[in-house]
C-alpha positions in Angstrom: 0.1 0.0 0.1 1.4 3.4 -0.8 0.8 6.1 1.5 -0.6 9.2 -0.4 1.2 7.6 -3.6 4.5 8.8 -2.0 6.2 5.2 -1.5 7.8 3.8 -4.7 8.3 0.2 -4.8 11.6 -0.1 -3.4 10.5 1.8 0.0 7.2 -0.3 -0.2 9.5 -3.4 -0.1 11.6 -2.2 2.7 8.3 -1.2 4.6 7.1 -4.8 4.1 10.4 -6.2 5.1 10.2 -4.2 8.4 6.6 -5.4 9.1 7.9 -9.0 8.4 9.5 -9.1 11.8 6.4 -8.0 13.7 4.2 -10.4 11.7 6.7 -13.3 12.7 6.8 -12.1 16.3 3.1 -12.2 16.8 2.9 -15.7 14.9 5.5 -16.9 17.2 3.5 -15.7 20.3 0.4 -17.3 18.9 2.5 -20.8 18.3 3.6 -20.5 22.0 -0.2 -20.1 23.1 -1.2 -23.3 21.5 1.8 -25.5 22.0 1.0 -28.6 23.7 -2.6 -28.2 24.0 -5.4 -30.0 21.8 -8.5 -27.9 22.2 -9.3 -24.2 22.3 -10.5 -23.9 25.9 -10.5 -20.7 28.5 -6.7 -21.0 29.2 -6.0 -20.7 25.3 -8.3 -17.8 25.1 -7.2 -16.0 28.0 -3.5 -16.4 26.6 -4.7 -15.3 23.1 -6.2 -12.0 24.5 -3.0 -11.3 26.2 -1.0 -11.8 22.9 -3.3 -9.6 21.0 -3.3 -6.9 23.4 0.6 -6.8 23.8 0.6 -6.9 20.0 -1.4 -3.7 19.7 -4.5 -5.0 18.6 -6.2 -3.0 21.1 -8.6 -3.8 23.9 -12.1 -3.4 22.3 -10.9 -5.4 19.2 -9.4 -7.9 21.1 -12.5 -8.4 23.0 -14.7 -8.7 19.9 -12.2 -11.5 18.5 -12.0 -13.4 21.7 -16.1 -13.3 22.0 -16.5 -14.4 18.3 -14.0 -17.2 18.9 -15.9 -18.3 21.9 -19.2 -18.3 20.2 -17.5 -20.6 17.5 -16.1 -23.0 20.3 -19.6 -23.0 21.8 -21.4 -23.6 18.3 -19.0 -26.1 17.3 -18.6 -27.7 20.7 -14.9 -28.5 19.9 -12.2 -26.5 18.1 -8.6 -27.9 17.8 -5.7 -25.6 18.4 -4.6 -26.2 14.9 -7.9 -24.4 13.6 -7.1 -21.3 15.7 -4.9 -19.5 13.2 -7.6 -20.2 10.6 -10.2 -19.0 12.8 -8.4 -16.0 14.0 -7.8 -15.0 10.3 -11.4 -15.3 9.6 -12.6 -13.3 12.4 -10.1 -10.6 11.7 -11.1 -10.3 8.3 -14.9 -10.3 9.1 -14.3 -7.3 11.7 -12.3 -5.5 8.8 -15.3 -5.9 6.4 -17.8 -4.9 8.7 -16.2 -1.8 9.2 -16.0 -0.9 5.6 -12.3 -1.2 5.7 -10.7 -2.0 2.3 -7.1 -2.6 1.3 -6.1 0.5 -0.5 -3.1 0.1 -3.1 -2.8 4.0 -2.7 -4.2 7.0 -1.1 -4.3 10.4 -2.7 -4.9 13.7 -0.8 -7.8 15.5 -1.6 -7.4 18.1 -4.4 -9.4 20.8 -2.5 -9.3 22.0 0.8 -6.3 22.9 3.3 -4.8 22.0 5.8 -4.8 18.1 5.7 -4.5 16.5 9.0 -2.9 13.1 9.5 -3.3 11.5 12.9 -0.5 9.0 14.0 -1.4 6.9 17.1 0.6 4.1 18.9 2.2 3.0 22.0 5.5 4.2 22.9 8.5 2.9 20.8 6.7 1.9 17.8 8.0 4.6 15.6 5.5 7.3 15.2 8.0 10.2 15.5 10.3 8.4 12.9 7.2 7.9 10.5 5.9 11.6 10.8 9.6 12.6 9.8 9.6 10.4 6.9 6.3 11.6 5.8 7.2 15.1 6.2 10.6 14.4 4.0 8.0 12.8 1.3 5.8 15.7 1.3 8.8 17.9 0.8 10.3 16.0 -2.0 6.8 16.2 -3.7 7.1 20.1 -3.3 4.3 20.2 -0.5 4.7 21.9 2.8 4.3 20.1 6.1 4.0 21.1 9.8 4.4 18.7 12.5 3.1 19.1 16.0 3.0 16.6 18.6 1.1 16.2 21.8 1.8 13.4 24.3 -0.1 12.3 27.2 1.7 10.7 29.9 
């Protein structure tokens, strides 16, 4: 996905490579949750909840995912841990589609109206400031002006 059409193919590949580490980290945490277990039970769901929250999924979204998985376990009476990755994927896709979220290949800034506001949110240490700096640089290269303003809540 190119942000505002500013990322070229090489930069997009670098971003994908950087996100690969995060994806592998989440998947390894999920693997640890289910290792040695044969079915999805309350213990597995509690550990899955912890993995999702510590992976910055968000509390509200995590609780929705856990509730949906609990409903599937109740409905099917038995779900093996080998099915958990598929179920988790299905539930995340379902949540995104319900929120009318689509995968955009590129975003364009609107042609009318100024200024544009881009909100960057995340927990400490995830690279918000670095990302803002990179966006500002990309805007400058595209002969656009940018202004960064940061407010931190402690």
